[in-house]
Backbone as XML, in Angstrom:
<?xml version="1.0"?>
<chain id="A" units="angstrom">
  <residue number="1" name="MET">
    <atom name="N" x="-3.531" y="-12.455" z="-20.348"/>
    <atom name="CA" x="-1.967" y="-11.092" z="-20.408"/>
    <atom name="C" x="-2.855" y="-10.376" z="-20.003"/>
  </residue>
  <residue number="2" name="LEU">
    <atom name="N" x="-4.005" y="-9.665" z="-21.446"/>
    <atom name="CA" x="-5.213" y="-8.874" z="-21.312"/>
    <atom name="C" x="-6.283" y="-8.816" z="-20.639"/>
  </residue>
  <residue number="3" name="ASN">
    <atom name="N" x="-6.608" y="-10.031" z="-20.185"/>
    <atom name="CA" x="-8.101" y="-10.440" z="-19.003"/>
    <atom name="C" x="-7.124" y="-9.927" z="-18.355"/>
  </residue>
  <residue number="4" name="GLU">
    <atom name="N" x="-6.372" y="-9.597" z="-17.725"/>
    <atom name="CA" x="-5.043" y="-9.332" z="-16.627"/>
    <atom name="C" x="-5.578" y="-7.639" z="-16.586"/>
  </residue>
  <residue number="5" name="ARG">
    <atom name="N" x="-4.818" y="-7.673" z="-17.622"/>
    <atom name="CA" x="-5.171" y="-6.175" z="-17.459"/>
    <atom name="C" x="-6.854" y="-5.619" z="-17.732"/>
  </residue>
  <residue number="6" name="VAL">
    <atom name="N" x="-7.498" y="-6.199" z="-17.945"/>
    <atom name="CA" x="-8.563" y="-5.774" z="-18.582"/>
    <atom name="C" x="-8.956" y="-6.008" z="-16.891"/>
  </residue>
  <residue number="7" name="SER">
    <atom name="N" x="-8.832" y="-6.573" z="-16.060"/>
    <atom name="CA" x="-9.278" y="-7.113" z="-14.577"/>
    <atom name="C" x="-9.188" y="-6.309" z="-14.043"/>
  </residue>
  <residue number="8" name="ALA">
    <atom name="N" x="-7.998" y="-6.338" z="-14.109"/>
    <atom name="CA" x="-7.079" y="-4.825" z="-13.199"/>
    <atom name="C" x="-7.788" y="-3.353" z="-13.468"/>
  </residue>
  <residue number="9" name="ALA">
    <atom name="N" x="-7.801" y="-3.302" z="-14.461"/>
    <atom name="CA" x="-8.681" y="-1.756" z="-15.191"/>
    <atom name="C" x="-9.710" y="-1.785" z="-14.771"/>
  </residue>
  <residue number="10" name="LYS">
    <atom name="N" x="-10.524" y="-2.467" z="-14.066"/>
    <atom name="CA" x="-11.951" y="-2.790" z="-14.002"/>
    <atom name="C" x="-11.682" y="-2.402" z="-13.249"/>
  </residue>
  <residue number="11" name="LYS">
    <atom name="N" x="-10.695" y="-3.067" z="-11.680"/>
    <atom name="CA" x="-10.512" y="-3.400" z="-9.831"/>
    <atom name="C" x="-10.513" y="-1.648" z="-9.642"/>
  </residue>
  <residue number="12" name="ILE">
    <atom name="N" x="-9.645" y="-1.265" z="-11.008"/>
    <atom name="CA" x="-9.446" y="0.273" z="-10.656"/>
    <atom name="C" x="-10.195" y="1.277" z="-11.055"/>
  </residue>
  <residue number="13" name="ALA">
    <atom name="N" x="-10.924" y="1.275" z="-12.166"/>
    <atom name="CA" x="-12.155" y="2.117" z="-11.985"/>
    <atom name="C" x="-13.155" y="1.809" z="-11.133"/>
  </residue>
  <residue number="14" name="SER">
    <atom name="N" x="-13.527" y="0.578" z="-10.267"/>
    <atom name="CA" x="-14.171" y="0.563" z="-9.153"/>
    <atom name="C" x="-14.523" y="1.358" z="-8.018"/>
  </residue>
  <residue number="15" name="GLU">
    <atom name="N" x="-12.579" y="1.115" z="-7.687"/>
    <atom name="CA" x="-12.211" y="1.761" z="-6.770"/>
    <atom name="C" x="-12.227" y="3.777" z="-6.492"/>
  </residue>
  <residue number="16" name="LEU">
    <atom name="N" x="-12.043" y="3.456" z="-7.651"/>
    <atom name="CA" x="-11.985" y="4.979" z="-7.790"/>
    <atom name="C" x="-13.000" y="5.520" z="-8.217"/>
  </residue>
  <residue number="17" name="HIS">
    <atom name="N" x="-14.023" y="5.245" z="-8.406"/>
    <atom name="CA" x="-15.892" y="5.875" z="-8.606"/>
    <atom name="C" x="-15.596" y="5.531" z="-6.971"/>
  </residue>
  <residue number="18" name="GLN">
    <atom name="N" x="-15.973" y="4.392" z="-6.457"/>
    <atom name="CA" x="-16.046" y="4.675" z="-4.700"/>
    <atom name="C" x="-15.487" y="5.225" z="-4.479"/>
  </residue>
  <residue number="19" name="ALA">
    <atom name="N" x="-14.078" y="6.140" z="-4.340"/>
    <atom name="CA" x="-13.612" y="7.052" z="-3.735"/>
    <atom name="C" x="-14.616" y="8.675" z="-3.799"/>
  </residue>
  <residue number="20" name="GLU">
    <atom name="N" x="-14.730" y="8.525" z="-5.522"/>
    <atom name="CA" x="-15.572" y="10.596" z="-5.662"/>
    <atom name="C" x="-16.480" y="9.936" z="-4.793"/>
  </residue>
  <residue number="21" name="ASP">
    <atom name="N" x="-17.634" y="8.920" z="-5.023"/>
    <atom name="CA" x="-18.546" y="8.666" z="-4.310"/>
    <atom name="C" x="-18.298" y="8.440" z="-2.074"/>
  </residue>
  <residue number="22" name="ALA">
    <atom name="N" x="-17.418" y="8.090" z="-2.129"/>
    <atom name="CA" x="-17.260" y="8.790" z="-1.024"/>
    <atom name="C" x="-17.121" y="10.068" z="-0.614"/>
  </residue>
  <residue number="23" name="LEU">
    <atom name="N" x="-16.527" y="11.168" z="-1.430"/>
    <atom name="CA" x="-15.875" y="12.237" z="-0.772"/>
    <atom name="C" x="-17.179" y="13.173" z="-1.110"/>
  </residue>
  <residue number="24" name="ASP">
    <atom name="N" x="-17.905" y="12.632" z="-2.973"/>
    <atom name="CA" x="-19.435" y="13.116" z="-2.972"/>
    <atom name="C" x="-20.173" y="13.590" z="-1.613"/>
  </residue>
  <residue number="25" name="GLU">
    <atom name="N" x="-20.126" y="12.657" z="-0.889"/>
    <atom name="CA" x="-21.480" y="12.155" z="-0.047"/>
    <atom name="C" x="-20.539" y="12.821" z="1.234"/>
  </residue>
  <residue number="26" name="ALA">
    <atom name="N" x="-19.655" y="13.291" z="1.686"/>
    <atom name="CA" x="-17.896" y="14.255" z="2.676"/>
    <atom name="C" x="-19.216" y="15.497" z="2.390"/>
  </residue>
  <residue number="27" name="MET">
    <atom name="N" x="-18.505" y="15.186" z="0.931"/>
    <atom name="CA" x="-19.005" y="16.806" z="0.717"/>
    <atom name="C" x="-19.976" y="17.144" z="1.034"/>
  </residue>
  <residue number="28" name="ILE">
    <atom name="N" x="-21.615" y="16.055" z="0.863"/>
    <atom name="CA" x="-22.882" y="17.441" z="1.329"/>
    <atom name="C" x="-23.380" y="16.394" z="2.372"/>
  </residue>
  <residue number="29" name="CYS">
    <atom name="N" x="-22.361" y="15.950" z="2.988"/>
    <atom name="CA" x="-22.369" y="16.518" z="4.309"/>
    <atom name="C" x="-21.722" y="17.684" z="5.446"/>
  </residue>
  <residue number="30" name="ILE">
    <atom name="N" x="-20.084" y="17.857" z="4.753"/>
    <atom name="CA" x="-20.087" y="18.821" z="5.837"/>
    <atom name="C" x="-20.790" y="20.489" z="4.440"/>
  </residue>
  <residue number="31" name="ALA">
    <atom name="N" x="-21.293" y="20.237" z="3.689"/>
    <atom name="CA" x="-22.930" y="21.610" z="3.196"/>
    <atom name="C" x="-23.688" y="21.435" z="3.957"/>
  </residue>
  <residue number="32" name="ARG">
    <atom name="N" x="-24.401" y="20.496" z="4.917"/>
    <atom name="CA" x="-25.164" y="20.667" z="5.382"/>
    <atom name="C" x="-24.794" y="20.933" z="6.618"/>
  </residue>
  <residue number="33" name="LEU">
    <atom name="N" x="-24.010" y="20.506" z="6.898"/>
    <atom name="CA" x="-23.354" y="21.392" z="8.326"/>
    <atom name="C" x="-23.077" y="22.553" z="8.214"/>
  </residue>
  <residue number="34" name="ALA">
    <atom name="N" x="-22.781" y="23.771" z="7.093"/>
    <atom name="CA" x="-22.583" y="24.405" z="6.747"/>
    <atom name="C" x="-24.215" y="25.505" z="7.153"/>
  </residue>
  <residue number="35" name="ALA">
    <atom name="N" x="-25.201" y="24.737" z="6.278"/>
    <atom name="CA" x="-26.283" y="25.109" z="6.631"/>
    <atom name="C" x="-26.456" y="25.084" z="7.821"/>
  </residue>
  <residue number="36" name="THR">
    <atom name="N" x="-26.791" y="24.209" z="8.897"/>
    <atom name="CA" x="-26.736" y="24.196" z="10.061"/>
    <atom name="C" x="-26.796" y="25.070" z="11.270"/>
  </residue>
  <residue number="37" name="LEU">
    <atom name="N" x="-25.628" y="25.324" z="10.960"/>
    <atom name="CA" x="-24.150" y="25.746" z="11.954"/>
    <atom name="C" x="-24.979" y="27.271" z="11.756"/>
  </residue>
  <residue number="38" name="PRO">
    <atom name="N" x="-25.022" y="28.693" z="11.092"/>
    <atom name="CA" x="-26.068" y="29.493" z="11.088"/>
    <atom name="C" x="-27.336" y="29.618" z="10.847"/>
  </residue>
  <residue number="39" name="THR">
    <atom name="N" x="-28.353" y="28.614" z="10.742"/>
    <atom name="CA" x="-29.172" y="28.240" z="11.108"/>
    <atom name="C" x="-29.532" y="28.119" z="12.582"/>
  </residue>
  <residue number="40" name="ALA">
    <atom name="N" x="-28.636" y="27.671" z="12.486"/>
    <atom name="CA" x="-29.666" y="26.933" z="15.106"/>
    <atom name="C" x="-28.765" y="28.421" z="15.317"/>
  </residue>
  <residue number="41" name="ARG">
    <atom name="N" x="-27.493" y="29.078" z="14.780"/>
    <atom name="CA" x="-27.055" y="30.059" z="15.895"/>
    <atom name="C" x="-29.023" y="31.848" z="15.849"/>
  </residue>
  <residue number="42" name="ARG">
    <atom name="N" x="-28.909" y="31.803" z="14.817"/>
    <atom name="CA" x="-30.744" y="32.516" z="14.504"/>
    <atom name="C" x="-31.102" y="32.208" z="15.059"/>
  </residue>
  <residue number="43" name="ASP">
    <atom name="N" x="-31.653" y="30.861" z="15.300"/>
    <atom name="CA" x="-32.862" y="29.860" z="15.483"/>
    <atom name="C" x="-32.927" y="29.860" z="16.635"/>
  </residue>
  <residue number="44" name="THR">
    <atom name="N" x="-31.775" y="29.781" z="17.399"/>
    <atom name="CA" x="-31.338" y="30.560" z="18.771"/>
    <atom name="C" x="-31.212" y="32.005" z="19.670"/>
  </residue>
  <residue number="45" name="ASN">
    <atom name="N" x="-31.289" y="32.383" z="18.736"/>
    <atom name="CA" x="-30.978" y="34.052" z="19.017"/>
    <atom name="C" x="-29.916" y="33.908" z="19.263"/>
  </residue>
  <residue number="46" name="MET">
    <atom name="N" x="-28.767" y="33.832" z="19.530"/>
    <atom name="CA" x="-28.183" y="34.287" z="19.951"/>
    <atom name="C" x="-26.900" y="35.000" z="18.752"/>
  </residue>
  <residue number="47" name="SER">
    <atom name="N" x="-26.022" y="35.693" z="19.597"/>
    <atom name="CA" x="-25.453" y="36.811" z="18.195"/>
    <atom name="C" x="-24.258" y="36.210" z="17.359"/>
  </residue>
  <residue number="48" name="ALA">
    <atom name="N" x="-24.468" y="37.441" z="16.875"/>
    <atom name="CA" x="-22.835" y="36.444" z="15.293"/>
    <atom name="C" x="-21.937" y="35.860" z="15.595"/>
  </residue>
  <residue number="49" name="ILE">
    <atom name="N" x="-21.394" y="36.311" z="16.677"/>
    <atom name="CA" x="-19.832" y="36.016" z="17.203"/>
    <atom name="C" x="-19.945" y="34.331" z="18.064"/>
  </residue>
  <residue number="50" name="VAL">
    <atom name="N" x="-21.022" y="33.749" z="17.953"/>
    <atom name="CA" x="-21.308" y="32.343" z="19.177"/>
    <atom name="C" x="-20.798" y="31.010" z="17.252"/>
  </residue>
  <residue number="51" name="GLY">
    <atom name="N" x="-19.951" y="30.577" z="17.649"/>
    <atom name="CA" x="-19.661" y="29.562" z="16.957"/>
    <atom name="C" x="-19.438" y="30.168" z="15.273"/>
  </residue>
  <residue number="52" name="GLN">
    <atom name="N" x="-19.095" y="31.395" z="15.729"/>
    <atom name="CA" x="-18.009" y="31.209" z="14.522"/>
    <atom name="C" x="-16.583" y="31.098" z="13.585"/>
  </residue>
  <residue number="53" name="THR">
    <atom name="N" x="-16.054" y="30.791" z="14.537"/>
    <atom name="CA" x="-14.708" y="29.754" z="14.754"/>
    <atom name="C" x="-14.894" y="28.554" z="13.938"/>
  </residue>
  <residue number="54" name="ALA">
    <atom name="N" x="-16.086" y="27.874" z="14.942"/>
    <atom name="CA" x="-16.339" y="26.441" z="14.038"/>
    <atom name="C" x="-17.179" y="26.304" z="12.718"/>
  </residue>
  <residue number="55" name="MET">
    <atom name="N" x="-17.855" y="27.811" z="13.040"/>
    <atom name="CA" x="-17.977" y="27.993" z="10.785"/>
    <atom name="C" x="-17.292" y="27.682" z="10.420"/>
  </residue>
  <residue number="56" name="GLY">
    <atom name="N" x="-16.538" y="28.955" z="10.824"/>
    <atom name="CA" x="-14.611" y="28.964" z="9.802"/>
    <atom name="C" x="-13.899" y="27.724" z="9.927"/>
  </residue>
  <residue number="57" name="LYS">
    <atom name="N" x="-14.224" y="27.080" z="10.392"/>
    <atom name="CA" x="-13.579" y="25.886" z="10.416"/>
    <atom name="C" x="-14.333" y="24.529" z="8.937"/>
  </residue>
  <residue number="58" name="VAL">
    <atom name="N" x="-15.708" y="24.238" z="9.301"/>
    <atom name="CA" x="-16.090" y="23.915" z="8.606"/>
    <atom name="C" x="-16.780" y="24.716" z="7.024"/>
  </residue>
  <residue number="59" name="ALA">
    <atom name="N" x="-16.795" y="26.047" z="6.571"/>
    <atom name="CA" x="-16.223" y="26.616" z="5.425"/>
    <atom name="C" x="-14.532" y="25.850" z="4.811"/>
  </residue>
  <residue number="60" name="HIS">
    <atom name="N" x="-13.511" y="25.284" z="5.734"/>
    <atom name="CA" x="-12.742" y="25.702" z="5.238"/>
    <atom name="C" x="-12.315" y="23.718" z="5.294"/>
  </residue>
  <residue number="61" name="ALA">
    <atom name="N" x="-13.552" y="23.661" z="5.403"/>
    <atom name="CA" x="-13.350" y="21.435" z="5.392"/>
    <atom name="C" x="-13.582" y="21.606" z="4.064"/>
  </residue>
  <residue number="62" name="LEU">
    <atom name="N" x="-15.039" y="22.504" z="3.778"/>
    <atom name="CA" x="-15.760" y="22.453" z="2.582"/>
    <atom name="C" x="-14.589" y="22.529" z="0.737"/>
  </residue>
  <residue number="63" name="ALA">
    <atom name="N" x="-13.694" y="23.192" z="1.160"/>
    <atom name="CA" x="-13.635" y="23.878" z="0.282"/>
    <atom name="C" x="-12.494" y="22.992" z="0.372"/>
  </residue>
  <residue number="64" name="ALA">
    <atom name="N" x="-11.675" y="22.361" z="1.434"/>
    <atom name="CA" x="-10.297" y="21.041" z="0.640"/>
    <atom name="C" x="-11.183" y="20.048" z="0.136"/>
  </residue>
  <residue number="65" name="ALA">
    <atom name="N" x="-12.556" y="19.757" z="0.671"/>
    <atom name="CA" x="-13.067" y="18.066" z="0.481"/>
    <atom name="C" x="-12.514" y="19.060" z="-0.895"/>
  </residue>
  <residue number="66" name="GLY">
    <atom name="N" x="-13.281" y="20.069" z="-2.104"/>
    <atom name="CA" x="-13.998" y="20.056" z="-3.255"/>
    <atom name="C" x="-11.880" y="20.102" z="-3.887"/>
  </residue>
  <residue number="67" name="GLU">
    <atom name="N" x="-11.147" y="20.692" z="-2.945"/>
    <atom name="CA" x="-9.415" y="20.484" z="-3.676"/>
    <atom name="C" x="-8.957" y="19.334" z="-3.705"/>
  </residue>
  <residue number="68" name="VAL">
    <atom name="N" x="-9.993" y="18.646" z="-3.419"/>
    <atom name="CA" x="-9.259" y="16.837" z="-2.918"/>
    <atom name="C" x="-10.255" y="16.355" z="-4.195"/>
  </residue>
  <residue number="69" name="ARG">
    <atom name="N" x="-11.561" y="16.736" z="-4.426"/>
    <atom name="CA" x="-12.694" y="16.062" z="-5.387"/>
    <atom name="C" x="-11.159" y="16.408" z="-6.441"/>
  </residue>
  <residue number="70" name="GLN">
    <atom name="N" x="-11.049" y="17.640" z="-6.794"/>
    <atom name="CA" x="-10.482" y="17.828" z="-8.464"/>
    <atom name="C" x="-9.206" y="16.922" z="-8.032"/>
  </residue>
  <residue number="71" name="LEU">
    <atom name="N" x="-8.301" y="16.734" z="-7.579"/>
    <atom name="CA" x="-7.444" y="16.099" z="-7.264"/>
    <atom name="C" x="-8.099" y="14.391" z="-8.155"/>
  </residue>
  <residue number="72" name="LEU">
    <atom name="N" x="-9.080" y="14.558" z="-6.849"/>
    <atom name="CA" x="-9.761" y="12.824" z="-7.918"/>
    <atom name="C" x="-9.674" y="12.784" z="-8.997"/>
  </residue>
  <residue number="73" name="THR">
    <atom name="N" x="-10.636" y="13.791" z="-9.539"/>
    <atom name="CA" x="-10.909" y="13.944" z="-10.974"/>
    <atom name="C" x="-8.962" y="14.083" z="-12.192"/>
  </residue>
  <residue number="74" name="ASP">
    <atom name="N" x="-8.673" y="14.578" z="-11.013"/>
    <atom name="CA" x="-7.090" y="14.788" z="-12.270"/>
    <atom name="C" x="-6.269" y="13.392" z="-12.150"/>
  </residue>
  <residue number="75" name="ALA">
    <atom name="N" x="-6.965" y="12.479" z="-11.149"/>
    <atom name="CA" x="-6.211" y="10.963" z="-11.265"/>
    <atom name="C" x="-7.220" y="10.474" z="-12.394"/>
  </residue>
  <residue number="76" name="HIS">
    <atom name="N" x="-8.484" y="10.672" z="-11.918"/>
    <atom name="CA" x="-9.092" y="10.336" z="-13.232"/>
    <atom name="C" x="-8.706" y="10.339" z="-15.320"/>
  </residue>
  <residue number="77" name="LEU">
    <atom name="N" x="-8.423" y="10.674" z="-15.223"/>
    <atom name="CA" x="-8.001" y="11.949" z="-15.956"/>
    <atom name="C" x="-6.683" y="10.710" z="-16.319"/>
  </residue>
  <residue number="78" name="ALA">
    <atom name="N" x="-6.246" y="11.356" z="-15.664"/>
    <atom name="CA" x="-4.623" y="10.376" z="-15.278"/>
    <atom name="C" x="-4.979" y="8.729" z="-15.722"/>
  </residue>
  <residue number="79" name="LEU">
    <atom name="N" x="-6.037" y="8.166" z="-15.168"/>
    <atom name="CA" x="-6.223" y="7.258" z="-15.539"/>
    <atom name="C" x="-6.133" y="6.360" z="-17.013"/>
  </residue>
  <residue number="80" name="THR">
    <atom name="N" x="-7.085" y="7.425" z="-17.833"/>
    <atom name="CA" x="-7.632" y="7.631" z="-18.789"/>
    <atom name="C" x="-5.688" y="7.250" z="-20.176"/>
  </residue>
  <residue number="81" name="VAL">
    <atom name="N" x="-5.300" y="8.095" z="-19.408"/>
    <atom name="CA" x="-4.472" y="8.277" z="-20.118"/>
    <atom name="C" x="-3.043" y="6.752" z="-19.815"/>
  </residue>
  <residue number="82" name="THR">
    <atom name="N" x="-3.315" y="6.492" z="-18.643"/>
    <atom name="CA" x="-2.538" y="5.196" z="-18.254"/>
    <atom name="C" x="-3.314" y="3.823" z="-18.742"/>
  </residue>
  <residue number="83" name="GLN">
    <atom name="N" x="-4.498" y="4.180" z="-18.966"/>
    <atom name="CA" x="-5.217" y="2.608" z="-20.269"/>
    <atom name="C" x="-4.857" y="3.216" z="-21.067"/>
  </residue>
  <residue number="84" name="LYS">
    <atom name="N" x="-4.598" y="3.852" z="-22.017"/>
    <atom name="CA" x="-3.762" y="3.588" z="-23.417"/>
    <atom name="C" x="-2.526" y="2.987" z="-23.187"/>
  </residue>
  <residue number="85" name="GLU">
    <atom name="N" x="-1.550" y="3.788" z="-22.495"/>
    <atom name="CA" x="-0.002" y="3.299" z="-21.676"/>
    <atom name="C" x="0.280" y="1.356" z="-22.040"/>
  </residue>
  <residue number="86" name="VAL">
    <atom name="N" x="-1.079" y="1.219" z="-21.460"/>
    <atom name="CA" x="-0.950" y="-0.458" z="-21.285"/>
    <atom name="C" x="-1.773" y="-1.139" z="-21.875"/>
  </residue>
  <residue number="87" name="GLY">
    <atom name="N" x="-1.908" y="-0.632" z="-23.406"/>
    <atom name="CA" x="-3.283" y="-1.555" z="-24.639"/>
    <atom name="C" x="-4.002" y="-1.322" z="-24.852"/>
  </residue>
  <residue number="88" name="LEU">
    <atom name="N" x="-4.675" y="-1.366" z="-23.966"/>
    <atom name="CA" x="-6.034" y="-1.164" z="-23.333"/>
    <atom name="C" x="-6.689" y="-0.329" z="-24.577"/>
  </residue>
  <residue number="89" name="GLY">
    <atom name="N" x="-6.013" y="0.562" z="-25.070"/>
    <atom name="CA" x="-7.031" y="2.046" z="-25.930"/>
    <atom name="C" x="-8.938" y="2.130" z="-25.218"/>
  </residue>
  <residue number="90" name="THR">
    <atom name="N" x="-9.770" y="2.367" z="-25.734"/>
    <atom name="CA" x="-10.681" y="2.707" z="-25.579"/>
    <atom name="C" x="-12.324" y="2.037" z="-24.785"/>
  </residue>
  <residue number="91" name="ARG">
    <atom name="N" x="-12.290" y="2.184" z="-23.731"/>
    <atom name="CA" x="-12.753" y="0.796" z="-23.047"/>
    <atom name="C" x="-13.530" y="1.756" z="-22.190"/>
  </residue>
  <residue number="92" name="MET">
    <atom name="N" x="-14.930" y="1.156" z="-22.488"/>
    <atom name="CA" x="-15.899" y="1.687" z="-21.503"/>
    <atom name="C" x="-15.925" y="0.768" z="-20.554"/>
  </residue>
  <residue number="93" name="PHE">
    <atom name="N" x="-16.068" y="1.338" z="-18.989"/>
    <atom name="CA" x="-15.896" y="-0.006" z="-17.820"/>
    <atom name="C" x="-17.682" y="0.332" z="-17.258"/>
  </residue>
  <residue number="94" name="GLY">
    <atom name="N" x="-18.534" y="0.836" z="-18.147"/>
    <atom name="CA" x="-19.465" y="0.683" z="-17.537"/>
    <atom name="C" x="-20.062" y="1.971" z="-18.227"/>
  </residue>
  <residue number="95" name="ALA">
    <atom name="N" x="-21.396" y="2.899" z="-18.311"/>
    <atom name="CA" x="-21.641" y="3.968" z="-18.513"/>
    <atom name="C" x="-22.116" y="5.611" z="-17.913"/>
  </residue>
  <residue number="96" name="GLY">
    <atom name="N" x="-21.699" y="6.104" z="-18.732"/>
    <atom name="CA" x="-21.197" y="7.621" z="-17.304"/>
    <atom name="C" x="-21.124" y="8.645" z="-18.165"/>
  </residue>
  <residue number="97" name="VAL">
    <atom name="N" x="-21.962" y="9.601" z="-17.543"/>
    <atom name="CA" x="-21.707" y="10.938" z="-18.649"/>
    <atom name="C" x="-20.414" y="11.131" z="-18.694"/>
  </residue>
  <residue number="98" name="LYS">
    <atom name="N" x="-20.327" y="11.880" z="-19.724"/>
    <atom name="CA" x="-19.153" y="12.509" z="-20.099"/>
    <atom name="C" x="-18.960" y="14.213" z="-20.018"/>
  </residue>
  <residue number="99" name="PRO">
    <atom name="N" x="-18.304" y="14.442" z="-19.058"/>
    <atom name="CA" x="-17.445" y="16.024" z="-19.990"/>
    <atom name="C" x="-17.981" y="16.278" z="-21.420"/>
  </residue>
  <residue number="100" name="PRO">
    <atom name="N" x="-18.768" y="17.453" z="-20.533"/>
    <atom name="CA" x="-18.469" y="18.296" z="-22.060"/>
    <atom name="C" x="-17.122" y="18.629" z="-23.231"/>
  </residue>
  <residue number="101" name="SER">
    <atom name="N" x="-16.893" y="18.779" z="-24.226"/>
    <atom name="CA" x="-15.730" y="18.587" z="-25.045"/>
    <atom name="C" x="-14.838" y="19.949" z="-24.456"/>
  </residue>
  <residue number="102" name="GLY">
    <atom name="N" x="-14.029" y="19.780" z="-24.042"/>
    <atom name="CA" x="-12.833" y="21.031" z="-23.663"/>
    <atom name="C" x="-13.490" y="20.810" z="-21.637"/>
  </residue>
  <residue number="103" name="MET">
    <atom name="N" x="-14.356" y="20.936" z="-21.765"/>
    <atom name="CA" x="-14.574" y="21.286" z="-19.970"/>
    <atom name="C" x="-13.527" y="21.039" z="-18.690"/>
  </residue>
  <residue number="104" name="LEU">
    <atom name="N" x="-13.098" y="19.971" z="-18.907"/>
    <atom name="CA" x="-12.075" y="19.406" z="-18.021"/>
    <atom name="C" x="-11.277" y="20.582" z="-18.398"/>
  </residue>
  <residue number="105" name="SER">
    <atom name="N" x="-10.726" y="20.684" z="-18.943"/>
    <atom name="CA" x="-8.776" y="21.276" z="-19.274"/>
    <atom name="C" x="-9.897" y="23.241" z="-18.976"/>
  </residue>
  <residue number="106" name="ASP">
    <atom name="N" x="-10.771" y="23.510" z="-19.025"/>
    <atom name="CA" x="-11.279" y="25.029" z="-18.611"/>
    <atom name="C" x="-11.060" y="24.817" z="-16.911"/>
  </residue>
  <residue number="107" name="GLU">
    <atom name="N" x="-11.618" y="24.328" z="-16.614"/>
    <atom name="CA" x="-12.185" y="24.328" z="-14.962"/>
    <atom name="C" x="-11.676" y="23.742" z="-14.468"/>
  </residue>
  <residue number="108" name="GLY">
    <atom name="N" x="-9.684" y="24.405" z="-13.962"/>
    <atom name="CA" x="-9.455" y="24.437" z="-13.514"/>
    <atom name="C" x="-8.660" y="23.324" z="-12.848"/>
  </residue>
  <residue number="109" name="SER">
    <atom name="N" x="-7.969" y="22.864" z="-13.658"/>
    <atom name="CA" x="-7.757" y="21.051" z="-13.286"/>
    <atom name="C" x="-5.991" y="21.532" z="-13.090"/>
  </residue>
  <residue number="110" name="ASN">
    <atom name="N" x="-6.039" y="21.032" z="-11.627"/>
    <atom name="CA" x="-3.964" y="20.656" z="-11.139"/>
    <atom name="C" x="-3.455" y="20.688" z="-12.302"/>
  </residue>
  <residue number="111" name="ASP">
    <atom name="N" x="-3.561" y="19.554" z="-12.721"/>
    <atom name="CA" x="-2.462" y="18.569" z="-14.377"/>
    <atom name="C" x="-2.683" y="18.981" z="-15.455"/>
  </residue>
  <residue number="112" name="GLN">
    <atom name="N" x="-2.794" y="20.595" z="-15.874"/>
    <atom name="CA" x="-2.701" y="20.945" z="-16.984"/>
    <atom name="C" x="-2.013" y="20.386" z="-17.973"/>
  </residue>
  <residue number="113" name="ALA">
    <atom name="N" x="-1.095" y="19.515" z="-18.057"/>
    <atom name="CA" x="-0.909" y="18.424" z="-19.126"/>
    <atom name="C" x="-1.857" y="17.403" z="-20.135"/>
  </residue>
  <residue number="114" name="LEU">
    <atom name="N" x="-2.289" y="16.816" z="-18.669"/>
    <atom name="CA" x="-3.905" y="15.874" z="-19.778"/>
    <atom name="C" x="-5.215" y="16.845" z="-19.969"/>
  </residue>
  <residue number="115" name="ALA">
    <atom name="N" x="-4.953" y="18.382" z="-20.420"/>
    <atom name="CA" x="-5.059" y="19.045" z="-20.667"/>
    <atom name="C" x="-6.278" y="18.479" z="-22.414"/>
  </residue>
  <residue number="116" name="ASP">
    <atom name="N" x="-5.362" y="17.949" z="-22.938"/>
    <atom name="CA" x="-6.343" y="17.524" z="-23.688"/>
    <atom name="C" x="-6.419" y="16.405" z="-23.588"/>
  </residue>
  <residue number="117" name="VAL">
    <atom name="N" x="-7.061" y="15.824" z="-22.827"/>
    <atom name="CA" x="-7.335" y="14.410" z="-22.055"/>
    <atom name="C" x="-8.576" y="14.693" z="-21.313"/>
  </residue>
  <residue number="118" name="VAL">
    <atom name="N" x="-9.530" y="15.034" z="-22.173"/>
    <atom name="CA" x="-11.329" y="15.734" z="-22.202"/>
    <atom name="C" x="-12.311" y="14.421" z="-22.231"/>
  </residue>
  <residue number="119" name="THR">
    <atom name="N" x="-12.275" y="13.197" z="-21.903"/>
    <atom name="CA" x="-13.194" y="12.232" z="-22.295"/>
    <atom name="C" x="-12.832" y="10.552" z="-21.282"/>
  </residue>
  <residue number="120" name="PRO">
    <atom name="N" x="-13.238" y="11.327" z="-19.811"/>
    <atom name="CA" x="-12.804" y="9.691" z="-18.681"/>
    <atom name="C" x="-12.872" y="8.271" z="-19.545"/>
  </residue>
  <residue number="121" name="SER">
    <atom name="N" x="-12.515" y="7.044" z="-19.751"/>
    <atom name="CA" x="-13.115" y="6.032" z="-20.396"/>
    <atom name="C" x="-12.961" y="4.976" z="-19.683"/>
  </residue>
  <residue number="122" name="PHE">
    <atom name="N" x="-12.750" y="5.520" z="-17.813"/>
    <atom name="CA" x="-13.173" y="4.555" z="-16.509"/>
    <atom name="C" x="-14.473" y="4.853" z="-16.186"/>
  </residue>
  <residue number="123" name="ALA">
    <atom name="N" x="-15.491" y="5.145" z="-17.253"/>
    <atom name="CA" x="-17.429" y="5.734" z="-16.545"/>
    <atom name="C" x="-17.627" y="4.699" z="-15.456"/>
  </residue>
  <residue number="124" name="LYS">
    <atom name="N" x="-18.785" y="5.651" z="-15.243"/>
    <atom name="CA" x="-19.122" y="4.548" z="-13.526"/>
    <atom name="C" x="-19.857" y="4.121" z="-14.081"/>
  </residue>
  <residue number="125" name="ALA">
    <atom name="N" x="-19.835" y="1.887" z="-13.534"/>
    <atom name="CA" x="-21.486" y="1.496" z="-14.048"/>
    <atom name="C" x="-22.419" y="2.118" z="-13.745"/>
  </residue>
  <residue number="126" name="SER">
    <atom name="N" x="-23.717" y="1.732" z="-14.684"/>
    <atom name="CA" x="-25.239" y="1.445" z="-14.038"/>
    <atom name="C" x="-25.880" y="0.652" z="-14.844"/>
  </residue>
</chain>
């Protein structure tokens, strides 16, 4: 039974990290686009009005991606609670950089009920 729980936890950690990485990559791409749009407008000597609606939409997309990223980090923290609830205690499923103590609870988490959980134990493997 313990082996099945550990196996499930490893699969969940892997899927979570893949989702986090994919979202980070999407945010990087959106940020590059957000920089390219005004650069292209300026380089082609177009009016500031040209492409403004598109620039606003891209900026909104980047902000929305940031909100999604926060939700994923909240889920990450929730899974540390679940991990303990299913009897896995503190286990590392890889070596990751832990946030400074208290950082996650002070950085605008969407789930303040998890404020006392500051050390994710489903850390990324290296």
